[in-house]
Steps between C-alpha positions, in 0.01 A plus 500: 500500500747445215689759300610507139802730472532620141224591256667402175419200282603237755351687794160534333515132404560403863224738611250343259590148613506554875164682508279190438680322785470780757253763376572866420464611861800285595735629228699825487708634212817701565597700191661846466322593174186698582334407170521129582366553852213710366408236243499221758285708735223491238503121536472516878863444602681690772843625396786699647806672355759330725538227761532743792164660422338160442632369832373806684152503346428135417691327778754219487427248224511122531721494190627713212563424134792701361447553127707812435799540264793292627711800601257569788471142627784510755370804690146361510622160618700669777187692600291181511761315706539790746122504550476119523262482203495186279574591141484369146745664260507477124816378332786576494549550871734802471763637262785424743571139594691599814206707621266211421711278724481753785121521462473120514695490826298787647164338415617166642627658823170683555286208385316700234337271238584585139426369152649587159303515175648200318160398367624242246553252784122464518455385137391131504715390203817628669405335828440179305846495344654573840326192639611297198862587574460417869347153446770393253270323251704628206839476668723791590491837325806559282432848365227739391428801284252762620355817354270781603377732228232761457411825331538753784711754312399572139665842463772699676378601848496866598828622645316587821363146537665263747420208267781602267757553775671196650626697801142591597369144458422494130606257232426139418725354772334702777143455373483149347813356656369453856213277386701249302805515728287412802313235304823321406603504867157368597516214248870405490642635828754767586740648244870432551655734244424710192747409226385730217271801459436733205256786441344663196322824416200545271304799633679591825828688519562496876355156568502152348229369267620140503731286710662164426683306769636163604542368853529190716291395798649356818358165388724513193214568256598740220250762388480752215254792511370749244298798624339746255242766579456647151396191302235632260371147430364464855167632625581426864804375688586133450743278689627180338735223612658212313647261757734212418462205739696174495219323314278768345461861397223710653357824368294718732351847481242709687218264403623151412762229548607265219729196516710449187684177405455312830731217391621311802277691739353291779140601424199273479201596288308643796791723601550618143130587462502684832803709403363579155170626638467879531547623855173568678469869587463533877184645647537857628283739695490751216638487146630815331832468314569132552481246780865557586436863599208399721702223668785743564262745669325225696837393639574852622154557647522168683833599653364836617167368630644190664265264318490356149277674246563241227186338363697212346632251756715312247784750454874424508700615801826694524407733216477841671798722402669647806716808544809278481394398148480866405853557626632193316351630174636852558846353555479307172373807311802691631739227383334474157501880460872518572584221257279654229648849540194667652703599807 
């Protein structure tokens, strides 16, 4: 039995994806809104208003997916750890970096498996550029520019909505920031220091609509990021990198990698053709929103069940985002927020 905690957009998305893997009889939704529970009952799902009632009536689950607003993450993580239940939690981990650190230590001490929803790690083009950096074919990385933009907010949010309140987990930095912050760590390594950070407002008053920042990695690589969640030119979120190597420039986004001006690069024709080819989408057990979401779920299910549920045997290793990654991102969000004047 697996639980989805939270019946909002992300919770329903997780519910729809996990069902083909396990079947409706093995999935429970925990959601306080009666209207959502009633609707899901028409489709054959069991649902409960809180975790205590679900535990009493459905029994202890093999794992839980926490897809509630960020303000409730910490309490639910504490509950999962205290009951020794493996958990997947959507990003960001919590709204308090110090509390995130405590939760990491607690989960490690009790040996409770955990995974954080940094799904961009599973995108083949980003895995490809990570490998390209590791094998050194283009020399060392000097610097990069990265952006994440989308059209999430197109008008001022309601005053009652958490999306427009940074303190409650809203704003571009809290919503978009975790994805690209973790992705830069995944590709280039840990961040050493944030040198600059600025925010801007378009529709939100009590939260940021865009963030610009500069930082350095422990490796010495310099990075500049632009994050914007109210870009009206975008239909869906897009992440882009332009990476300056010793002997080439590489552009990469959610779907493709392109090598620009490879003068001096130690690449033969076969290597160049291989790098220029579009990344092959991995095979997944069920496709709904994108292969990356299926791979993310398959990782978590495999951890909980003690056996791999991947259908593709040719997948990169060391991808799964751990609780420590969630804490590292929360700590960086806190530092960026302070430098940008959000705290």
